[in-house]
C-alpha positions as CSV (number, residue, x, y, z in Angstrom):
1,X,-0.2,-0.3,0.0
2,X,1.5,3.5,-1.2
3,X,1.3,6.7,0.8
4,X,-1.3,8.0,-0.8
5,X,-3.8,5.0,-0.1
6,X,-2.7,5.2,3.5
7,X,-3.7,8.8,3.7
8,X,-6.9,8.1,1.7
9,X,-7.5,5.3,4.6
10,X,-6.9,8.0,7.4
11,X,-9.2,10.3,6.4
12,X,-12.6,7.9,5.4
13,X,-11.5,6.6,9.0
14,X,-11.9,10.0,10.8
15,X,-14.6,11.2,8.6
16,X,-16.5,7.9,10.3
17,X,-15.4,8.4,13.9
18,X,-16.8,12.1,13.5
19,X,-20.0,11.2,12.3
20,X,-20.7,8.8,14.8
21,X,-19.6,11.2,17.9
22,X,-22.2,13.9,16.3
23,X,-24.6,11.3,16.2
24,X,-23.9,10.3,19.9
25,X,-23.8,13.8,21.1
26,X,-27.3,14.3,19.0
27,X,-29.2,11.5,20.9
28,X,-28.0,12.2,24.3
29,X,-29.4,15.7,23.6
30,X,-32.7,14.3,22.8
31,X,-33.1,12.4,25.8
32,X,-31.7,14.8,27.9
33,X,-34.3,17.5,26.3
34,X,-37.0,14.9,26.5
35,X,-36.5,13.8,30.1
36,X,-35.6,17.2,31.9
37,X,-37.9,20.2,31.6
38,X,-36.0,23.3,30.5
39,X,-34.6,25.6,33.4
40,X,-37.3,28.1,32.8
41,X,-40.3,25.8,33.1
42,X,-38.4,24.0,36.2
43,X,-38.2,27.2,37.9
44,X,-41.8,28.2,37.5
45,X,-42.8,24.9,38.6
46,X,-40.7,25.3,41.7
47,X,-42.4,29.1,42.2
48,X,-45.7,27.5,41.9
49,X,-44.8,25.1,44.7
50,X,-43.3,27.8,47.0
51,X,-45.6,28.5,50.1
52,X,-45.9,30.8,52.1
53,X,-46.4,30.0,55.8
54,X,-49.6,31.6,57.4
55,X,-49.8,30.7,61.2
56,X,-52.9,29.7,62.7
57,X,-52.0,31.6,66.1
58,X,-55.0,32.4,68.6
59,X,-55.9,36.2,68.0
60,X,-59.0,38.1,69.2
61,X,-61.1,40.6,67.0
62,X,-62.5,43.9,67.9
63,X,-65.3,42.2,69.7
64,X,-63.3,39.9,71.9
65,X,-64.1,36.9,69.9
66,X,-61.4,34.2,70.0
67,X,-60.2,33.3,66.6
68,X,-57.6,31.3,64.9
69,X,-55.8,33.7,62.2
70,X,-55.5,31.4,59.7
71,X,-58.8,29.1,60.0
72,X,-61.2,31.8,60.1
73,X,-59.8,35.0,58.6
74,X,-57.8,33.5,55.8
75,X,-58.8,30.2,54.6
76,X,-60.6,30.4,51.3
77,X,-60.8,33.7,50.9
78,X,-59.5,36.7,49.2
79,X,-58.2,39.3,51.9
80,X,-56.6,42.6,52.2
81,X,-54.3,43.1,55.0
82,X,-53.0,46.4,56.5
83,X,-50.7,46.8,60.1
84,X,-51.8,50.1,62.7
85,X,-52.0,50.8,66.2
86,X,-54.4,52.9,67.7
87,X,-51.8,55.7,69.3
88,X,-50.8,56.5,65.9
89,X,-50.9,60.0,64.5
90,X,-48.8,59.3,61.2
91,X,-50.0,56.8,58.7
92,X,-52.0,54.7,60.4
93,X,-55.4,56.9,59.9
94,X,-54.7,57.1,56.2
95,X,-54.1,53.2,56.1
96,X,-57.6,53.3,58.3
97,X,-59.1,55.9,55.4
98,X,-58.1,53.8,52.6
99,X,-59.9,50.9,53.8
100,X,-63.0,53.1,54.4
101,X,-62.8,53.9,51.1
102,X,-62.5,50.5,50.1
103,X,-65.8,50.1,51.9
104,X,-67.5,52.4,50.3
105,X,-66.3,51.5,46.4
106,X,-66.6,47.9,46.8
107,X,-69.7,48.0,48.6
108,X,-71.4,44.4,49.4
109,X,-68.3,42.8,48.0
110,X,-66.9,43.6,51.4
111,X,-67.4,40.8,53.7
112,X,-68.3,38.6,50.9
113,X,-65.7,38.4,48.2
114,X,-63.0,40.3,50.0
115,X,-62.3,40.9,53.6
116,X,-60.5,43.6,55.3
117,X,-58.2,42.7,58.0
118,X,-56.1,45.4,60.2
119,X,-53.5,44.0,62.5
120,X,-52.1,45.6,65.3
121,X,-48.2,46.1,65.9
122,X,-49.1,47.3,69.5
123,X,-51.3,44.4,71.0
124,X,-50.2,45.3,74.7
125,X,-52.0,48.5,74.1
126,X,-54.7,47.6,71.5
127,X,-57.2,45.9,73.4
128,X,-60.3,44.9,71.4
129,X,-62.4,47.6,73.3
130,X,-59.5,50.2,72.1
131,X,-59.6,48.3,68.2
132,X,-63.1,48.8,68.3
133,X,-63.7,52.5,68.9
134,X,-60.8,53.2,66.8
135,X,-62.1,51.7,64.1
136,X,-65.8,53.5,64.5
137,X,-63.8,56.5,63.5
138,X,-63.1,55.2,60.5
139,X,-67.1,53.7,60.2
140,X,-65.6,49.9,60.0
141,X,-68.4,47.8,58.9
142,X,-68.8,43.8,58.7
143,X,-66.5,42.0,56.6
144,X,-63.5,44.5,58.4
145,X,-61.9,42.8,61.3
146,X,-59.4,43.8,63.5
147,X,-57.1,41.7,65.4
148,X,-54.7,41.6,68.4
149,X,-54.0,39.0,70.9
150,X,-51.3,37.9,73.2
151,X,-48.1,39.4,72.0
152,X,-46.1,36.0,71.9
153,X,-48.7,34.9,69.2
154,X,-49.3,38.5,67.3
155,X,-45.2,38.0,67.2
156,X,-45.5,34.6,65.3
157,X,-48.0,36.3,63.1
158,X,-46.2,39.4,62.5
159,X,-42.8,37.9,62.0
160,X,-44.8,35.4,59.4
161,X,-45.8,38.3,57.6
162,X,-43.1,40.2,57.1
163,X,-44.3,42.8,59.6
164,X,-42.3,42.8,62.6
165,X,-40.4,45.9,64.2
166,X,-38.2,46.9,66.9
167,X,-40.7,49.9,67.3
168,X,-44.3,50.2,66.8
169,X,-43.5,53.9,64.6
170,X,-41.2,52.0,62.4
171,X,-44.2,49.3,60.9
172,X,-44.5,49.3,57.2
173,X,-47.6,51.0,55.3
174,X,-47.7,47.6,53.4
175,X,-51.0,46.3,52.2
176,X,-50.9,42.2,51.7
177,X,-53.6,41.5,49.2
178,X,-54.1,37.6,49.2
179,X,-56.6,35.0,47.7
180,X,-55.9,31.7,49.8
181,X,-58.0,29.7,47.6
182,X,-56.3,30.3,44.4
183,X,-52.7,30.5,45.9
184,X,-51.6,33.9,45.2
185,X,-50.5,36.7,47.5
186,X,-49.0,40.2,46.7
187,X,-47.9,43.1,48.7
188,X,-48.4,47.0,47.5
189,X,-48.3,50.2,48.7
190,X,-51.0,50.9,51.7
191,X,-51.5,54.5,50.7
192,X,-51.8,54.2,47.0
193,X,-54.7,55.8,45.1
194,X,-58.0,53.7,45.5
195,X,-58.3,52.8,41.8
196,X,-54.6,51.3,41.9
197,X,-55.2,49.0,45.0
198,X,-58.5,48.0,43.6
199,X,-57.2,47.4,40.5
200,X,-54.4,45.2,42.6
201,X,-57.4,43.4,44.6
202,X,-59.4,42.6,41.4
203,X,-56.4,40.8,39.9
204,X,-55.4,38.9,43.1
205,X,-59.0,37.4,43.2
206,X,-58.8,36.5,39.2
207,X,-55.3,34.5,40.4
208,X,-53.3,37.0,37.9
209,X,-50.8,38.3,40.1
210,X,-47.9,35.3,39.0
211,X,-45.3,36.7,40.4
212,X,-45.8,36.2,43.9
213,X,-47.8,33.1,43.3
214,X,-47.6,31.1,46.5
215,X,-50.0,28.3,48.7
216,X,-50.9,29.4,51.6
217,X,-49.7,26.8,54.5
218,X,-51.1,26.7,58.1
219,X,-48.4,26.5,60.8
220,X,-49.3,26.4,64.5
């Protein structure tokens, strides 16, 4: 066999090896694509499985009724939650005025389709009686619940909702809006224009707030 023949044989052999290698990689890639969802799809699935832990702590409403926060106030409901204390003279009155306006604008939907919840960040001072009197200033009606309770239990609740503060005056004007039945939760500015807040509530009721889609989980 001359040199020319040897070179031809080497070239043919190398070509065959490259073809086999390419086919193997292609098959491996196809199997990987088939058996494992794309990274974005996997991330989306994980996001949907994420859970918002809502403790089912013992609380009191403004009438002194003993309730369990998740079971009695959140489960299967659409809710709007803000945070107040009765001695507050800065952001709390405007936050309550926003809920008062929601009552007026949404009418019969409040207490039926949407439930308003104001949680005290100063449960030691805010007895049910104080909360009821404070709520009366804003004409709080059915479907608007004020929540207080033992400090230890309330601390658990505030921590879980991301509203715990070392000083009550430092609490956030955040508004949490959630649809427990559809597993959708989001936060918005509690002093935003009423139409904006109503728009967020409408989206949450329809399950359209995908960014913060979470399923609520009872955590005693």
